[in-house]
N, C-alpha and C positions, 0 to 999 in steps of 0.2 A: 932020242933027242926030243925035247919038248917042242910043241907046236909054237910057231912064232905068233905072238899076240900083236895084232895090228891096232894102233891107236886110231880113234875116230877122227875124221876131219874136224877142224876147229869150229866152234860155234860162232856164228856171226852176231856180234852184239846188237846190230840193227834189227835183228829178229825179235828182240824183247820189246813188246809194245806196252807192257804194264807189269809192275811189281808192287805187291802190297803184302807186307808181312811174309807169310809162308806160301803165298800164291804168286805164280809167274804165268804170264800170258805171252805166247809166242805167235809170230806170223810165219808159218811154215811155207817155204817155197815149193812150187810144183816140182815133182820129180824126186822128192826126198820122202822116204818111208817115215811114218810116225814112230814105229818101233821096228826092231830088227826082224827080218824074215829068216827062213831056213837056208843055211849055206853061207859061206864067207862072202859071196857076191852080194848078199842082201844084209850084210852086217851093219852098214852105215844107216843111221836113222836120226831123227830129231832128238829122241830121248837119249840115245847113245852120246850125242854131242853135249846135251844138257848135263848128263851124269858125269861127264869129264870135268865139269865145273862145280856141279852140285851132286855128289855121289848118292845122296839120299832122295833125289828127285823121283817122283812117281807120276806117270802119265795118267790123266784123268779120262780122256776120251781120244778118239783117233780120227784122222782124215785119210782118205785114199791117197796113195802115193802121188797121183797126178793132180790132186786137188790142192790148191794153196789156201792159206788163211789161218784163222785163229784156233789155237789149241791151248788148253789149260794144263798146267803142271803144278802139283802140290809138293811141298818140301817136308811134309810130315804125314805119317799114316792117318792121324786123326782128321786132318783137312782133306786128305784123299778120300776117306770114307764119307765125309760130309758132302763133298762135291759130287762123288759118284751117286750118292743118294738123291741129290737134286736132279741129276740127269735121269735116273731111274724113275723118278716121280714126275718127270716132264716139267720141272720147275725152271729150266733154262731155255730162254728164247734164243733160237739160232736163226740167223739171217744169211742167206747165200745170194750170190749173183751169178747168173749164167747167160752166155750168149748161145742162142739156139738157131737151128735151121728153120726158115720159114717164119710166117707171121700168124699167130693164133687168131681164131675167129672172134674171141672175146677179149676183154681187157684184163680179166682176172678169172680165177677158177680154183676148184678143189679137185685133187686127184686122190681117190680112195680105191686103190688096187692092191691086193695081196701079193707079196713077193716071196719067192723061194729060190734056193740055189739050184742051178742047172748043171754046173760042172765045177770041179775042184781046182784044176790046174790048167790054165789060169782060172781064178775064181770068176764065175759068171752067174748072174742072177737074171730072173725074168718074172713077169706077171704069171701067177699060178693060182687057181681057185683054192688050192689047199695050202697056200703059203701063209705067211704071217701078215696080219692086217697092217696096212701102211697108209699114211696120209700125208699129203703135201699141199700146201697153199701156195699159189703162184699169182703174180701180178706183172703185167707188161710195163716196163719202164721206158722203152725206146725201140724204134725200128730203123733199119737202114737197108735199103734194097730188099733182099730176101732173107734177112736175118733179124733177130729180135733179142733184146736184153730183158731178162726176167728177174724179178726179185722172188726168192723162194724161201718158204718157211716150212721145214719138215716138222710135222707134229709127232712123228715116230722116228726111230733111229736105225732103220734097217741098212745093211750093207748095200752100197751102190743105189740107194733108194732114189735119189734125185735123178741119176742117170737113167735108171730103168723107167721111172715114171714119165720123164720127158720123152723118152723113146716111144712109150705107149701112147702118149698124147699126140704123137706124130711130129714132134719137134725135138729131135735129139740134139745134144750139146755139141757145139763146134769143137773139133779136134779130138773127139772121143773115139779111140781105136777099137773099143769093145762094143759100143752101142750106137755109134754113128753110121750113116750111110757109107757103104764100102766104096762107092764111086764119087763121094764128095771130096773136093779139094780141101786140104787142111789150111785153115786161115793162118796158122802159126805152128810152132813145134809143140804146143801145149794144149791141154784141155782147158776150155774156157769156163771153169767152175771155181768159185772163190768163196770161202767162208768169211764173209765181210763183217759180221756183227754177232756179239754175244751179250746177253743181258741176264742177270741173276742177282739174287740177294746173297751177299757175302756171308758165309756161315759164321765167321768170327765176329764181324762188325755189325751185322744185321742191316747194313746199308746197301742200297741198290748199286750194282756195278754194271756199267755199260762200256764195252770196248769195241772199237772198230778198226778195220784194216783196209786201206785204200785198194781199189780194184787194180790189179797189176797188168791188165790187158785192155785193149781198145776194142770197141764194137767195129767190126770190119765194115768198110763202106760198100763192099760188094761181095 
């Protein structure tokens, strides 16, 4: 008897924040994979839902499951190659917002620490002298009690880079089950990390494209 094919959950139209020709930009919610994982329990993902509407859709880049925010999807292989090239050449400016434990000593800074994988299941990364070079620019936007809101610009695209770098800085992200303090009370049921902005030159039009997604969580008061 053939295996039962499960249809993906429907795509929420409100997740589409921009559409220009063969380019789609989505605001992925926290808790949803960017692409399917191994096993039926990890079959649901943003791109699975998108492909139910646009079967030709190709994911350009990814966000962690627990991170919300902007993701680019191409509807043609040519645009997918062009956009992937922009990411590889670091021609896409990415802006994140995170709420972290504690208040940094400075108003802004640069984290340049190499990152390597430490375990596979679940994937876990850490600072390692033999890891891949990684760079994150940060700036403090606001503070409340013993938490801070930071603007983050990753100059490299390592897995879990922002989460690992902020842990190494001594200010792990609120709600982080992998890199946060084990005894810290969770401010909510989600990771306080959001891909809030993307800026790039559209490969087809040659025009600057800037998209933003509002922050879906509040800075805790305590």
